[in-house]
N, C-alpha and C positions, 0 to 999 in steps of 0.2 A: 833894475833892482832885483826882480824876481828871478831872472836868469842867473844873476851873480849868486843868489842864495842857493838855487838848485845846483849850480856848479860846485859851490863850497860843500853842499851836502853830498854830492856825487864823489868829490875828492875824499871826504872823510869816509864814505863807504869803501872806496878802494883801499884806503889805508887800513881800515879795519878788516878787510878781506885778506890783505897781506899778512897782517898781524895774526889773523886766524889760521892762515895756512901755516905760518911759522909754529904756532901753538900746536896744530895737528902733527907736524913733524916731530915736535918735542914729545908729545904724548906717545906716539907710535915708537919712537926711539927709546923712551923710558920703558915701555912695555917689552920691547926686544931686550934691553939690558936686564930687566927684572926677570924675565924668563930664562934667558941663556947664561947670564953672568951671576945673578944673585940667587937663581933657582927659586924665585918667589914672584909669580906673575902678579902685577898690580891689576886687580879686576876693574878698577875705575878707569884705567887708561883708555881702554877701547870705547867705553861708553862716553867718556868726555870727548875723545876725538870725533865720534860720530855726531855729537851734539854741536861741536864747533863747526863741522862740515856743514850742517844746516844753516848756521849763521853766515858762513862764508858764501854759500850758494845764494842766500838771500841778498846779500850786499852786491855780489857779482851780477845777479839777475837784474837788480835795479839800475845798476850802471849800464848794463847792456841795453836796457830799454831807453835810458836817457841818451845814450850814444847811438841810438837807432841800430843796434846790433841784433835786434830781434828779427824773427822771420818776417819779412815783408812781402809786398806784392808789387815791388818797384817796376819789374819788368811789364807787368800788366798796366800799372798806372801810366807809364810812358806812352802806351799805345793810345791812351785816351786823348780827346781834345784838350787843349790847354785849360779851358774854363772848368773842366771837370777834374783835372789833375789835383788841384788844391782841395776841392771838395771831398774827393776820395781819400786824399791824405788826412784830412781832418776826421773823416769818418774812421779811418784805420786807428788813428791815435785815440779817438773817443772809445772805440771798442777795446783797445788795449786798456784804457782807463777803467772801463766797466769791469774788465777781467780783474784788475787790480782791486777794485772795490769789492768784488766778490771773494777775492782772496782774503781781504781784511775781515769781511763778514763771516766766511767759513772758518778761517783761522781762529777768530774770536770765539766762535761757537764751540770748536773742538778744544781749544785751550781751556776755556771756562768748564767744559764738561770733564776734563781730565786733570784739572788743577788740584783736586783733592787727593789724587793717587800720587804715591811716591815712586821715583825710578828705582829699580832694584839695586843698581851699582853706584848711583850717585845721590847725595842728599839734597835733591831738588824735586820739585813736582814734575810729574809725568807730562802735564800740560805745557811745559816749556818747549817741547818739540814743535809746538805749533806757533810760538812767538815769532820765529823767523818768517813764517807765512804771513803773519800780520804786518810785520815790518816791510817785507818785500812788496806786499799789496799796497801799503800806504805810499811807499816811495814810487812805485809804478804809476799810481794815480797821480801823484804830484808831478812826476816827470812827463806824463802824458798831457796834463794841463799846460805844462811849459811848452810842449811842442805845438799844441793847438794855438796857444797865445802867440807864439813865434810865427806860425803859418798865417794867422790873421794879420799880423803886422808885416808880413812879406819878408821875414827874417828866417834864419835857420839856426838851429842849436849846435854849437860847436862842441865836439866831443871833449871829454874832461882831460884827455892826455894830449891835446894839441897845444 
């Protein structure tokens, strides 16, 4: 049940990342049309595209952690005795989970510190730049827990696009 939930969340993240990439393309295209066709550059387009890139990166990063696409130590782990391999894999996922937790904590600190300020080109708080860090950190923590549970059960986590 937990794996199914994480798989669904991961698929939603992938869909949101693709939608975000399309939105970035549209923003950049509108900026080009505004600058060269209409001779009136929309100042908000670049700022919005950069903000969307942050969210796309957060969702892609989280899916990469779930699908074990992050930097790992597999070549070193395979050299260990069998009884230590699973322990080290659990330790690696635990450390990645701690990193995710620290992302949530730091992102929350920065977002709340900057929330009162406004972005110059967009009508949103400046702290919104740190919301993707919070989202990515929470998802990384969730997916790390999923990997640890799977390892303890002797299972593996199937990538979302399989």
